C-alpha positions as CSV (number, residue, x, y, z in Angstrom):
1,M,3.3,36.8,34.6
2,K,0.6,39.0,36.0
3,N,-0.8,40.0,32.6
4,F,-0.1,36.6,30.9
5,D,-3.1,35.1,29.2
6,W,-3.5,31.6,30.6
7,T,-6.8,31.0,28.8
8,S,-5.7,31.1,25.1
9,F,-2.9,31.4,22.6
10,T,-2.5,31.7,18.8
11,K,0.1,30.2,16.5
12,T,0.5,31.2,12.9
13,I,2.6,29.7,10.1
14,A,2.8,30.2,6.3
15,I,3.0,27.1,4.1
16,K,3.8,27.0,0.4
17,A,0.9,24.7,-0.5
18,P,-2.7,25.2,-1.9
19,I,-5.4,26.0,0.7
20,A,-7.4,23.0,-0.3
21,E,-4.4,20.7,0.4
22,I,-3.9,22.2,3.9
23,Y,-7.6,22.0,4.7
24,N,-7.4,18.3,3.9
25,A,-4.4,18.0,6.1
26,W,-6.6,18.9,9.1
27,T,-9.8,17.1,8.0
28,K,-8.8,13.7,6.6
29,A,-7.5,11.0,8.8
30,G,-5.0,9.8,6.3
31,E,-3.6,13.3,6.0
32,L,-3.4,13.9,9.7
33,E,-1.4,10.8,10.0
34,R,1.2,12.2,7.6
35,W,2.2,15.1,9.9
36,F,0.4,15.0,13.2
37,L,-0.8,11.6,14.5
38,E,0.1,8.0,14.5
39,R,-3.5,7.1,13.9
40,A,-6.7,9.2,13.6
41,V,-10.1,7.7,13.9
42,F,-13.2,9.7,13.0
43,I,-16.7,8.5,13.6
44,D,-19.8,10.1,12.1
45,D,-23.0,10.9,14.0
46,E,-24.4,7.5,13.1
47,G,-21.5,5.7,14.7
48,A,-19.7,4.6,11.5
49,N,-16.0,5.1,10.9
50,I,-15.1,7.6,8.3
51,G,-12.5,6.5,5.8
52,P,-9.0,7.9,5.8
53,G,-9.5,9.8,2.5
54,V,-12.8,11.4,3.4
55,N,-13.2,14.9,4.9
56,V,-14.8,15.0,8.3
57,T,-17.8,17.2,9.0
58,E,-19.3,19.0,11.9
59,G,-20.6,16.7,14.6
60,C,-18.1,13.9,14.0
61,T,-16.2,12.6,17.0
62,Y,-12.6,11.5,17.0
63,K,-10.0,9.4,18.8
64,W,-6.4,10.6,18.1
65,F,-3.3,8.5,18.8
66,W,0.2,10.0,19.0
67,Y,3.4,8.0,18.5
68,L,4.9,6.7,21.8
69,Y,1.7,7.4,23.8
70,E,-0.9,4.7,24.4
71,D,-4.0,6.6,25.4
72,P,-6.1,8.2,22.7
73,M,-7.5,11.7,22.9
74,P,-11.2,11.9,22.3
75,G,-12.9,14.9,20.9
76,L,-15.6,16.5,18.8
77,I,-15.5,18.3,15.4
78,K,-17.5,21.4,16.1
79,K,-17.2,23.1,12.7
80,A,-15.8,22.2,9.3
81,N,-16.8,24.5,6.5
82,G,-15.2,22.4,3.7
83,K,-12.8,25.2,2.7
84,D,-10.9,27.3,5.2
85,F,-12.1,26.8,8.7
86,F,-12.0,23.9,11.1
87,Q,-12.9,23.8,14.8
88,F,-12.6,21.0,17.3
89,S,-12.6,20.3,21.0
90,F,-9.2,19.5,22.5
91,E,-8.0,18.5,26.0
92,G,-11.5,18.3,27.4
93,E,-13.5,21.5,27.1
94,C,-10.8,23.5,25.3
95,C,-11.4,24.5,21.7
96,V,-9.1,24.9,18.7
97,D,-9.9,27.0,15.7
98,V,-7.9,26.5,12.5
99,T,-8.3,29.4,10.0
100,L,-6.7,29.2,6.6
101,T,-6.1,32.2,4.3
102,E,-4.2,32.6,1.1
103,R,-1.5,35.3,0.9
104,T,1.1,35.7,-1.8
105,G,1.2,32.1,-2.8
106,Y,1.1,30.7,0.7
107,T,-1.6,29.2,2.9
108,V,-1.4,31.0,6.2
109,V,-2.5,28.7,9.1
110,E,-3.7,30.4,12.2
111,L,-4.4,28.1,15.1
112,R,-6.2,29.5,18.1
113,H,-6.4,27.3,21.2
114,Y,-8.7,28.7,23.9
115,N,-11.1,28.1,26.7
116,I,-8.2,26.8,28.7
117,P,-8.9,26.3,32.5
118,T,-6.8,28.3,34.9
119,D,-5.9,25.7,37.5
120,D,-2.2,24.9,37.9
121,H,-2.3,21.6,36.0
122,S,-4.1,23.2,33.0
123,K,-1.7,26.2,33.0
124,Q,1.3,23.8,32.9
125,Y,0.1,21.0,30.6
126,I,-2.4,22.7,28.4
127,R,-1.5,26.3,28.1
128,L,2.3,25.9,28.2
129,G,2.6,22.3,27.0
130,C,0.1,22.6,24.1
131,A,1.6,25.9,23.0
132,S,5.0,24.2,22.6
133,G,3.4,21.1,21.0
134,W,1.4,23.1,18.5
135,A,4.5,25.1,17.5
136,F,6.3,21.8,16.7
137,Y,3.4,20.2,14.8
138,L,2.8,23.4,12.7
139,V,6.4,23.3,11.7
140,N,6.1,19.6,10.9
141,L,3.0,20.4,8.8
142,K,5.0,22.9,6.8
143,S,7.9,20.5,6.5
144,V,5.8,17.6,5.2
145,Y,3.7,19.7,2.8
146,E,6.6,21.7,1.4
147,G,9.4,19.1,1.3
148,G,8.1,15.7,2.4
149,L,10.3,15.4,5.5
150,D,8.4,14.2,8.6
151,L,10.3,15.5,11.7
152,R,8.4,13.4,14.3
153,N,10.2,10.9,16.6
154,K,8.5,7.5,16.1
155,D,11.2,5.4,17.7
156,G,9.9,3.7,20.8
157,N,13.5,3.1,22.0
158,L,13.9,6.8,22.6
159,P,12.1,8.7,25.3
160,P,9.4,11.4,24.5
161,M,11.1,14.5,23.1
162,I,10.0,17.9,21.7
163,N,9.2,16.1,18.4
164,N,6.5,13.7,19.6
């Protein structure tokens, strides 16, 4: 593990859906709740909640809630170009870039998670844990937008698993 990059990783997936639809999947609370979160709350720079069908913009903050976990994750939308690039803080000072490109009828989603601290806790829970988590959620994004099947475990009677 000597040459392993603990500070960043990239995940890529091709989704048979229009680029605008996948951009909305990342930037509208109502769409994030279809494949990623139990509840997404976005707040504009004036402190007002942004509706579930409205694209967020740079400078908005968020509180994201996952199924089976009580505590929300707060963060900041750093960039949102309205078309093919979205950047947000994640797990404190970490950053996530989502870049969308069109290729042969697919939208290719490239997710880069970086600025990960190198203490043991961050290595385990952010670098390794988030890499696994993002892999699942990107597959769920593909599943929801290509076929409508949501793969997340939402059953509180079951313990946390790879699909929540």
